[in-house]
Each structure stands twice: as C-alpha cells, then as structure tokens.
C-alpha positions in Angstrom: 49.2 -29.8 15.4 51.5 -32.1 13.3 54.4 -29.9 11.5 54.6 -30.4 7.9 56.5 -33.6 7.0 60.1 -32.7 4.9 60.9 -35.4 2.6 58.2 -37.6 2.8 57.9 -41.2 1.2 54.7 -41.7 0.0 53.9 -45.1 0.2 50.1 -46.3 -0.9 50.0 -50.0 -0.3 49.7 -51.3 3.1 48.9 -55.2 3.9 46.0 -56.3 6.9 48.4 -56.8 9.4 50.0 -53.5 9.2 46.9 -51.9 9.1 45.3 -53.7 11.9 48.2 -52.7 14.1 48.2 -49.0 12.9 44.5 -49.0 14.2 45.0 -50.5 17.3 48.0 -47.9 18.4 45.7 -45.3 17.4 42.4 -46.6 19.5 45.3 -46.8 22.0 46.2 -43.6 22.1 42.9 -42.3 22.1 41.7 -43.8 24.9 45.5 -43.3 27.3 47.1 -40.1 25.5 43.8 -38.3 24.2 41.4 -39.5 27.0 38.7 -40.0 24.3 35.4 -41.2 25.2 33.3 -43.6 22.4 30.6 -42.9 22.9 30.5 -39.1 22.6 27.5 -37.7 19.8 29.1 -35.8 18.3 32.7 -34.8 18.8 34.3 -32.8 16.2 35.4 -29.6 16.4 34.9 -27.0 13.8 36.8 -23.7 13.2 35.7 -20.3 13.0 35.1 -18.4 9.3 38.2 -16.6 9.4 40.5 -19.4 10.5 38.7 -22.1 7.7 39.7 -18.8 4.9 43.5 -18.4 6.4 44.6 -22.3 5.7 42.2 -22.3 2.7 44.2 -19.3 1.0 47.8 -21.1 2.6 46.8 -24.1 1.0 45.9 -22.9 -2.3 49.1 -20.9 -2.5 51.0 -24.1 -1.9 49.1 -25.8 -4.6 49.2 -23.4 -7.3 47.9 -24.8 -10.7 46.9 -27.9 -9.4 43.8 -27.0 -8.3 41.8 -28.8 -11.1 43.2 -32.1 -9.8 41.0 -31.8 -6.7 37.9 -30.8 -8.2 34.8 -32.4 -6.9 33.2 -33.0 -10.7 36.1 -34.7 -11.9 36.6 -37.3 -8.6 33.0 -37.8 -7.6 31.0 -40.4 -10.1 27.4 -38.9 -11.5 24.8 -39.6 -8.5 27.6 -40.6 -6.5 26.5 -40.7 -2.7 30.2 -39.9 -1.8 31.4 -37.1 0.5 34.5 -35.7 -0.7 36.9 -34.0 2.2 40.5 -31.8 1.2 42.1 -31.2 4.4 45.8 -29.5 4.8 48.4 -30.9 6.9 47.0 -30.4 10.3 43.7 -32.6 9.1 42.0 -29.5 8.8 38.8 -29.6 6.3 39.2 -27.0 4.0 36.9 -28.0 1.3 33.6 -30.5 1.4 31.8 -31.5 -1.6 28.6 -33.4 -0.3 26.3 -35.0 -2.7 22.7 -33.2 -3.4 20.4 -33.9 -0.8 22.6 -35.4 1.8 24.7 -32.3 3.1 23.2 -32.4 6.4 23.5 -35.9 7.3 27.2 -35.2 6.6 27.7 -31.7 8.1 25.9 -33.4 11.4 29.2 -35.8 11.4 31.5 -33.1 11.2 32.1 -33.8 7.7 32.3 -30.3 6.6 34.3 -27.3 6.0 36.7 -26.4 9.2 35.9 -30.0 10.8 39.0 -31.4 13.1 40.3 -34.7 12.2 43.4 -34.6 14.1 43.5 -37.9 16.1 43.7 -35.9 19.4 40.3 -34.5 18.7 38.9 -37.2 16.2 40.1 -40.6 17.0 40.9 -42.9 14.7 39.7 -41.9 11.5 41.0 -42.3 8.2 42.7 -38.7 7.8 44.3 -38.9 10.6 46.1 -42.2 10.3 46.9 -41.1 6.2 48.5 -37.9 7.8 50.8 -40.4 10.7 51.7 -43.6 8.0 52.0 -41.5 4.3 49.6 -44.2 2.9 46.5 -44.2 0.8 44.2 -46.6 3.6 40.3 -46.7 3.9 38.8 -47.0 8.1 35.7 -48.8 7.6 33.0 -49.0 10.3 33.8 -50.0 14.0 37.7 -49.6 13.0 36.5 -45.7 13.8 37.3 -45.1 17.4 33.7 -42.6 18.1 30.9 -45.2 17.6 28.8 -42.1 16.0 30.8 -43.0 13.2 30.7 -46.7 12.6 28.0 -46.5 9.7 31.1 -44.5 7.8 33.5 -45.5 5.4 36.6 -43.2 5.0 39.2 -43.8 2.1 42.0 -41.4 2.1 45.2 -40.4 0.5 48.3 -38.1 1.2 48.8 -35.2 -0.9 52.4 -34.0 -1.3 54.1 -31.0 -2.9 57.1 -31.6 -5.6 59.5 -32.0 -3.3 57.4 -34.7 -1.3 56.3 -32.4 1.1 53.2 -33.6 3.3 50.8 -30.5 2.7 47.5 -32.3 2.8 45.0 -35.3 2.3 42.1 -36.3 0.3 39.0 -38.1 1.2 35.9 -39.8 0.0 33.2 -40.8 2.8 30.2 -43.3 2.0 28.5 -45.8 3.7 30.1 -48.8 5.4 28.1 -51.0 4.3 29.0 -50.8 0.3 30.4 -53.7 -1.3 34.0 -55.0 -1.1 35.1 -53.7 -4.3 33.5 -50.3 -4.2 35.8 -49.2 -1.1 38.7 -51.2 -2.9 37.4 -48.7 -6.3 37.5 -45.3 -3.7 41.0 -46.2 -2.8 41.6 -46.4 -6.1 40.1 -43.0 -7.1 42.0 -41.3 -4.1 45.5 -42.9 -4.6 44.8 -41.5 -8.4 43.9 -38.0 -7.7 47.0 -38.1 -5.2 49.4 -39.1 -8.1 48.1 -36.4 -11.0 47.9 -33.8 -8.0 52.1 -34.6 -7.2 52.5 -34.7 -11.0 51.2 -31.3 -11.5 52.8 -30.0 -8.7 55.9 -31.3 -10.2 55.5 -29.9 -13.6 54.5 -26.7 -11.9 57.6 -26.6 -9.9 59.8 -27.1 -13.2 57.8 -25.1 -15.5 61.0 -23.8 -17.2 62.3 -27.7 -17.2 61.7 -30.5 -19.9 59.3 -32.6 -17.6 58.4 -36.3 -18.4 57.8 -39.6 -17.4 59.9 -42.5 -17.3 58.1 -45.9 -17.1 58.8 -49.6 -16.7 57.5 -52.6 -16.8 57.6 -56.0 -14.7 56.6 -58.6 -17.2 56.3 -61.3 -14.4 54.3 -59.3 -12.2 52.7 -57.2 -14.6 53.1 -54.1 -12.7 54.3 -51.1 -14.0 56.7 -48.5 -11.9 56.8 -44.4 -13.4 59.0 -41.7 -12.7 58.5 -38.0 -12.9 62.2 -36.4 -14.1 62.7 -32.7 -14.9 66.0 -32.1 -17.3 68.0 -29.4 -18.2 68.3 -27.8 -22.0 70.8 -30.6 -22.5 68.1 -33.8 -21.8 70.4 -34.4 -18.6 68.3 -35.4 -15.5 68.6 -33.1 -12.9 65.6 -34.3 -10.2 63.5 -37.5 -10.1 60.4 -38.2 -7.9 59.2 -42.1 -8.0 55.6 -42.3 -8.0 55.1 -46.2 -7.0 53.5 -46.8 -3.5 55.5 -49.0 -1.9 58.7 -49.8 -0.9 60.1 -51.7 -4.3 63.5 -50.2 -5.8 63.4 -50.8 -9.4 67.2 -50.9 -10.5 66.3 -49.2 -13.6 64.9 -46.3 -11.8 67.8 -45.4 -9.2 70.4 -42.6 -9.3 68.5 -41.4 -12.5 70.4 -37.7 -12.0 73.2 -36.6 -13.9 71.9 -39.0 -16.9 71.2 -38.2 -20.2 67.5 -38.8 -21.0 68.8 -41.2 -24.1 70.8 -43.1 -22.1 68.1 -44.5 -19.8 67.8 -48.2 -20.6 64.6 -50.3 -20.9 62.5 -47.3 -20.0 59.7 -46.2 -22.1 60.1 -42.0 -22.3 57.5 -39.5 -22.6 58.9 -35.7 -22.6 57.6 -32.0 -22.1 58.5 -28.6 -22.1 60.2 -25.7 -24.2 63.7 -27.5 -24.5 64.6 -29.6 -28.1 63.1 -32.8 -26.9 66.4 -35.3 -27.3 65.9 -38.8 -29.2 64.1 -41.3 -27.5 65.0 -45.0 -27.2 63.1 -47.5 -28.7 60.2 -48.7 -26.9 60.5 -52.6 -26.0 57.1 -54.3 -26.5 55.4 -56.6 -23.6 55.3 -60.5 -24.3 51.9 -61.6 -27.0 49.4 -62.7 -24.5 49.3 -66.8 -24.6 46.0 -68.7 -24.7 45.8 -72.2 -24.4 45.8 -74.7 -28.2 42.6 -76.3 -26.8 39.5 -75.6 -24.7 38.6 -78.0 -22.2 36.0 -80.1 -22.9 34.1 -79.6 -19.6 34.3 -76.1 -19.5 31.1 -74.0 -20.7 33.2 -72.6 -24.0 33.9 -76.5 -24.5 30.5 -77.4 -24.4 28.8 -74.9 -26.8 32.3 -76.1 -29.3 30.5 -79.7 -29.2 27.5 -78.0 -30.7 29.1 -78.4 -34.6 27.3 -75.4 -37.0 31.3 -73.8 -37.2 31.3 -72.6 -33.6 34.5 -74.0 -33.0 36.3 -71.6 -35.4 34.2 -68.9 -34.6 35.2 -69.3 -30.6 39.2 -69.8 -32.2 39.1 -66.6 -33.6 37.1 -64.8 -29.9 39.1 -66.3 -27.9 42.2 -65.2 -29.5 40.7 -61.5 -30.1 40.0 -61.1 -26.4 43.0 -62.6 -25.5 44.5 -59.1 -27.0 42.0 -57.4 -25.6 40.5 -56.2 -28.8 36.9 -55.0 -27.9 34.4 -58.3 -29.2 31.1 -57.8 -30.5 28.6 -61.0 -30.5 25.5 -61.0 -33.0 23.7 -63.7 -34.1 19.6 -64.2 -34.4 17.4 -63.3 -31.7 17.8 -66.3 -29.0 20.7 -67.9 -30.3 22.9 -67.1 -27.3 25.2 -64.2 -27.2 25.4 -63.2 -23.9 26.0 -67.0 -22.5 29.1 -67.1 -25.1 30.2 -64.1 -24.0 30.2 -65.3 -20.6 31.8 -68.6 -21.4 34.5 -67.1 -22.9 35.3 -64.8 -20.0 35.2 -68.1 -18.1 37.9 -69.7 -20.2 40.4 -67.2 -19.9 39.6 -66.9 -15.8 38.3 -63.3 -16.6 35.1 -63.7 -14.2 35.8 -61.6 -11.1 33.8 -59.5 -8.6 35.0 -55.8 -10.5 33.1 -57.4 -14.1 30.5 -55.0 -15.2 27.5 -56.4 -17.1 24.8 -53.5 -18.3 21.4 -54.2 -21.0 21.7 -50.8 -22.8 17.8 -51.5 -23.3 17.1 -50.7 -19.5 15.7 -47.5 -18.0 18.6 -45.3 -17.5 20.9 -47.0 -19.2 22.5 -43.8 -20.1 23.5 -42.6 -16.7 25.1 -46.5 -15.9 27.0 -46.6 -18.7 28.9 -43.6 -18.5 29.7 -44.1 -15.5 30.7 -47.9 -15.8 33.0 -46.5 -18.6 34.9 -44.0 -16.3 35.0 -47.0 -13.8 36.5 -49.5 -16.2 38.9 -47.0 -17.6 39.9 -46.2 -14.5 40.1 -50.0 -13.4 42.6 -50.5 -16.8 44.8 -47.4 -15.9 45.4 -48.6 -11.6 44.2 -52.5 -11.2 42.8 -53.7 -7.8 44.9 -56.7 -7.5 45.9 -56.9 -11.0 42.6 -58.1 -11.9 41.5 -57.3 -15.7 38.6 -54.9 -15.7 35.5 -56.4 -17.9 32.2 -55.2 -19.5 29.7 -57.2 -21.1 27.0 -54.7 -22.8 23.8 -56.7 -23.8 21.4 -55.5 -26.2 23.7 -53.1 -28.3 21.3 -51.8 -30.6 19.1 -50.3 -27.9 21.9 -47.9 -26.6 20.3 -44.3 -26.3 21.8 -41.8 -28.6 23.9 -39.9 -25.6 25.5 -43.3 -24.6 26.5 -43.6 -28.1 28.4 -41.0 -28.5 29.8 -41.5 -25.5 30.6 -44.8 -26.2 32.4 -43.7 -29.6 34.9 -41.3 -27.9 35.9 -44.3 -25.4 36.4 -47.2 -28.7 38.1 -44.3 -30.6 41.7 -44.4 -29.4 44.9 -45.4 -31.0 45.2 -48.9 -30.4 49.3 -48.7 -29.6 48.2 -46.3 -26.7 45.5 -48.8 -25.1 47.7 -51.3 -25.1 50.2 -49.1 -22.9 47.5 -49.5 -20.0 48.7 -51.4 -16.9 45.4 -53.5 -17.4 43.5 -53.1 -21.2 40.4 -54.2 -20.2 38.4 -56.9 -21.6 34.8 -55.6 -23.3 32.6 -57.7 -25.2 29.1 -55.9 -27.1 26.5 -58.6 -27.6 23.3 -58.3 -29.5 20.4 -60.1 -30.9 20.4 -59.2 -34.6 22.8 -60.3 -37.1 25.3 -58.6 -38.6 23.6 -58.1 -41.8 20.8 -56.7 -40.0 22.8 -54.1 -37.8 24.6 -52.6 -40.8 21.5 -52.7 -42.6 18.4 -51.5 -40.5 20.1 -50.4 -37.4 19.6 -47.5 -35.9 23.1 -47.4 -34.5 25.5 -44.5 -36.6 28.0 -46.1 -39.3 30.6 -44.1 -37.0 29.9 -46.3 -34.1 28.9 -49.4 -36.0 32.1 -49.9 -37.8 34.1 -49.0 -34.2 32.0 -52.1 -32.5 32.8 -53.8 -35.5 36.8 -53.8 -35.6 36.1 -57.5 -34.5 32.7 -59.4 -34.9 31.9 -63.2 -34.2 28.6 -63.8 -35.7 26.9 -67.1 -33.6 24.8 -69.9 -36.3 21.1 -70.7 -35.7 20.9 -74.0 -33.4 19.1 -75.4 -36.8 22.8 -74.9 -38.3 24.5 -76.9 -35.4 23.6 -80.8 -34.1 20.7 -80.5 -32.1 21.3 -83.7 -30.3 24.2 -81.8 -28.2 22.4 -78.6 -28.3 19.1 -80.4 -26.5 21.8 -82.4 -23.6 23.6 -78.4 -23.7 20.0 -76.3 -22.8 19.0 -79.4 -20.4 21.9 -79.4 -18.2 22.4 -75.2 -18.1 18.5 -74.8 -17.6 17.2 -77.4 -14.9 19.2 -78.7 -11.8 16.7 -81.7 -11.3 17.8 -84.7 -13.7 15.1 -84.6 -16.6 14.8 -87.4 -19.3 13.4 -87.3 -22.4 11.3 -90.5 -24.2 13.0 -91.8 -27.5 10.0 -91.0 -29.3 10.1 -86.9 -27.6 13.5 -86.6 -28.6 13.1 -87.4 -32.1 10.4 -84.4 -32.1 13.0 -81.9 -30.5 15.6 -83.1 -32.6 13.6 -82.5 -35.9 11.9 -79.2 -34.9 13.4 -76.1 -36.6 13.4 -73.6 -33.7 13.3 -70.4 -35.2 13.5 -68.8 -31.7 16.8 -70.5 -31.4 18.0 -71.6 -27.9 15.6 -69.6 -25.9 12.7 -71.0 -27.6 14.1 -74.9 -26.7 14.5 -74.1 -23.2 11.0 -72.7 -22.8 9.4 -75.8 -25.0 11.2 -77.7 -22.4 10.3 -75.7 -19.3 6.4 -76.3 -21.0 7.2 -79.8 -20.9 8.5 -80.5 -17.2 5.6 -78.3 -16.2 3.0 -80.0 -17.9 4.2 -83.5 -17.4 5.5 -85.3 -14.6 8.1 -83.6 -13.5 10.6 -86.0 -14.4 10.2 -87.3 -17.5 9.1 -85.8 -20.6 6.9 -87.8 -23.2 5.7 -86.9 -26.7 2.5 -86.1 -25.5 3.9 -83.2 -23.1 5.2 -81.3 -26.0 3.7 -78.3 -27.5 1.2 -78.7 -30.5 3.0 -77.2 -32.9 6.5 -79.5 -32.4 3.9 -82.2 -33.1 2.4 -80.9 -36.4 5.7 -80.4 -37.7 6.8 -84.0 -36.5 4.0 -85.3 -39.0 5.8 -83.2 -41.7 9.4 -84.6 -41.6 7.6 -87.7 -41.3 6.6 -87.3 -45.1 9.3 -85.7 -45.7 11.7 -88.4 -44.6 11.1 -91.6 -46.2 12.4 -94.7 -46.0 14.0 -94.9 -48.5 15.7 -91.4 -47.9 17.1 -93.5 -45.1 17.7 -96.2 -47.5 19.4 -94.4 -50.3 21.9 -92.5 -47.6 22.9 -95.9 -45.7 23.5 -97.6 -49.0 25.3 -94.3 -50.5 27.7 -94.7 -47.7 27.9 -98.5 -47.5 26.2 -98.5 -44.1 28.5 -96.3 -42.9 26.1 -94.9 -39.9 28.1 -92.1 -39.5 28.4 -90.9 -42.8 24.8 -91.5 -43.1 23.7 -89.1 -40.4 25.8 -86.6 -41.9 24.4 -86.9 -45.1 21.0 -86.7 -43.8 22.1 -83.8 -41.3 21.2 -85.7 -38.3 23.0 -87.1 -35.5 24.4 -91.1 -35.6 22.3 -92.0 -32.2 19.7 -90.6 -34.6 20.0 -92.6 -37.6 20.5 -95.7 -35.3 17.2 -95.0 -33.9 15.3 -94.9 -37.8 16.9 -97.8 -38.5 15.8 -100.0 -35.9 12.2 -98.5 -36.0 12.4 -99.0 -39.6 13.6 -102.5 -39.5 16.5 -102.4 -41.6 19.2 -104.2 -42.1 22.8 -104.1 -42.9 23.2 -106.3 -46.5 25.1 -109.6 -46.4 
C-alpha cells in the first residue's frame, strides 16, 4: 500500500483536461498493470474486523481532537441520500455512514467499513484519485473503471495533518444522475470539511502557541486567500500553513516565518490562544458595490418601472439594498406581483443562476426544505462555486412554520460586518402578499423576527395607482406567447376597472376573455360581466363636462389633462374623439 506522504501539497482545483488525463492514466494502469476486468460484479475486497479496528485506532490517534470535523451529522444534509466514507492513507474505509434504509444498497457496492479502494484493487475511483493527486475531485458515472459503479458519483478530498502529511480522505457518494450543481455542492462539502479538519489539527499541534488566520482578498477576482499561523508569545510567526487549493502565490502570504504579526501588511488577522494578542492592523474594506445609474427599459424591471405609481423610486431603493446584500422584504396587496418583482431585481443585477433557490413557505414540508436551503446558502457564501452569488427567494413568508421561524431568526441575527466578510455574501429576498401594515398589525410572525425581516422593506403599489394602459401591455406581453389584440372599447373597460385583485386578477380576466372569444382579439363582449357593470358606472361619473373642464384647465394640453383625470394620454385622446370635442380656435 502507499506510504504516508511528507510535505504533501494539497491543491484542490483541477481543470477538466487535467482530470481527464488523470482518469485516462488510471484506467490504463487498471487494465495493463493491475490486470483488472471492468465487468467484475463485486470487485471490492473487505478487511477483517481486527485489521479495521487497528487502522481506525491509528487514524484516531493521528487526528486527535478533530473528530467533530468528520462527523456525519455535521456533513450530511437532512434527508440526505449520500453515503459518507472516511479512509486512511491506504484507501481503506475506516468509517462509513449510509442513509437510513439504503445501507444494504451501499454495502453491496463495497461502500462499507474495511472496503479497500486502492486503485490496484478498486480501479479508477474518487478515493484513489484523491490520494494520488492530492486534489478535491469527483469521479462520475462511467469515469469509474468498473461498470458496476457507473451509477455512482464520488466526490473525494484528501485529509492532511498540521504539517501537510496525507493521512486519509473524506468522500461523499451519491447517484450519478443528480443535477450538475449537486455534484459541485458535494465537492464544496468535502473541500470545506478538509479545510476545517486541517485547521483543527494545526491548532491542536500548536496548542501552547498563539494561533490564528491571516486573510487577504483580491478585489479584481473577488477571491480570498487564507493562511494559518502560529506565533510565539511575543507575536512572531514561527509556523504557517496556506489553506487555498491551487498553485497561486499571493505575495502577502510569502515568507511569513520570522515576521511579527502586527507587521503583516494588507491582511485581515484573527488570533486566538493563551498569549497576549498583539495589536492588529486596521482592515482595508473592499470597494463599495456598483450598480448602473439607469435600468434598461427592455429589461423586466425596466418594463415594471414604466408602469409608474412610484415604482421607479421603489425599484431604485431595492436595487441599492440588493447590491449591498441587505436581506429584502417585498410586500404588497395580494396579486400585486411581488414574486415577479423579486425575480426582476435578481435578473437586472445578473444574479440569476442554476444555484439560485426559490422556496414557498406555504408548501408542506417547507420546514425541512428551508433548513437545508439555509445550510446550503450559508455554505455557498463561504465557499462559492465559480464565484456565483448564492441567492434565495422565500415566498409567502407569513406562512413560515414556527420552527422554521426560529431557524430564520438565527440566520438573520448576525453582525452586518461579519456578514460582509463572507467570500460571496448571499442575496436574500422575502416576499409576501400582505402589506407592511397587515404584517405589523395582524401577522403570526413574531416581532423579533418581523423586524429582522423588516431591516429593508419595499412595498409595491396596487396597479390601480399605476398607469393601467402600461400595466395592461405588460401583462399581455408576460402572460401570452401568441399576439393578443384588444379592441378599443374593450381596452376602455379594462383600463377603467378598479382591479381589486391587482395583476393576478388582470391576467385571469384576459385569459378568460381569450378562451371565451376567438383566441386572437378581445372584444368587449368577451369580458366578464362584473367589468361591464363597472364600465357603466364610470360612464356616469366621467361626464363630457368633466373631460371638457380638464382640457380647458390645461389649455388643451392632453398630457396634463390626462394626469388631472388619472388616465393615460391615449385614453383621453379616444374620449375626445368619441365625444366629438375639438380644440377651440
């Protein structure tokens, strides 16, 4: 079996071509050197119980107090269907945690204590590849040598001690048929576990010293570099260990030994230990986030802003808050479009990604899903995938179950300065079909949580307060793939209606009219009776004299007259024509 590797340099990230080359070489060795056959049904050998016990005891002696870093309850998400494996440096499984009810399935494949995953026996697999390369990587589906493992995805990370000696691996095994982002998340989980594991061993090894982390950030690439340090009682660095996973060599982290901790330039320093903490340098804050001064008219948010009713001001505030990653509560009357507004904000700042999460608090099972989502969000903030900003939209926040409310309160109740130190602070948006007044006065949300949610509140106006002509155009464009024409008299009815159900009701009415009409053009006879009754009422209240008075007051400036009447310019022009009015000489 392979020997312990001294001075092992862990480098976690590999490009696709390097991974492919590594896999090809392994498969070639499996055939030509190890004489393995890919059609074997049960190829994994298993050691005897006394040998497993010996290896487990040896591994525990090596890791000392770092047991909690490889605890399955901390690493496996709730309701997980992944198997967690811990191996020693020879690729022998010393601990195996299989999901309840699936133990037999994983055991049949050799994913069990005592399983031998050395390449010479197990062929190409994640554990062997991680041991050989010192990298965090995933072996997926038919990348495994044996056909019987083609349904598995194995994400492995090397475990190294305080002096960078390889002592084992940690691996998550799941289905190869999961989404690509789930495979990426598994790599992130084992990468984080490996980092925390080595951090704990470094601190244990230097338990009598002042230890800590020094951190720098590259503002151009938005990447963080972190090094563990141990100092003597005077604050001079005597040992240091970089934690990033590739060959980058930031100058701030070079030649640290012999320097006083307070002399380190351009670094954030966090220390702990029995010695007096030396003075720290002031941390240089990253640049403030930048957003464009204007919203493009052709974006979803731009089209919403064009509806008026104060939406331009609301959107401007929301954009700034989102750019600073302040949790945002979007509220308003039922049907006003809070969810669409939330998505439009993310889209406008290019935050839509496959890693984005959207949950509805009103759904059954929301409590467990929500806890898992927050864990994922928190983790992706610390260890982002491809620098993608993690996002969460939580709908129907007023329906969040009590236990989930407690979880959310703990998530939100953090020091804002601490939150900004995350590698990629998350964008979190909450939506509700209630006004802030209703939430504050009648909601089941505890006040302690409500005012954490209400750190930033934007309330959308009802559509009756907007330019209904524009709202109508937007709803037609959003809700119908085929072109829908609206007759002038039908348009007058739609624009004159008060829309108590807001945007949702307008879409429902238009859909009903399209179905009940000819499918291409909405005529007044296609509209529901309740809208026509309202039209007759409007006709009685908006008399010819009211229109004439508005035109006279504005010297026949149609735009100003439209504002006085609360109507669009196009509507007023149609009324002028239908009433036969003419501009005076």
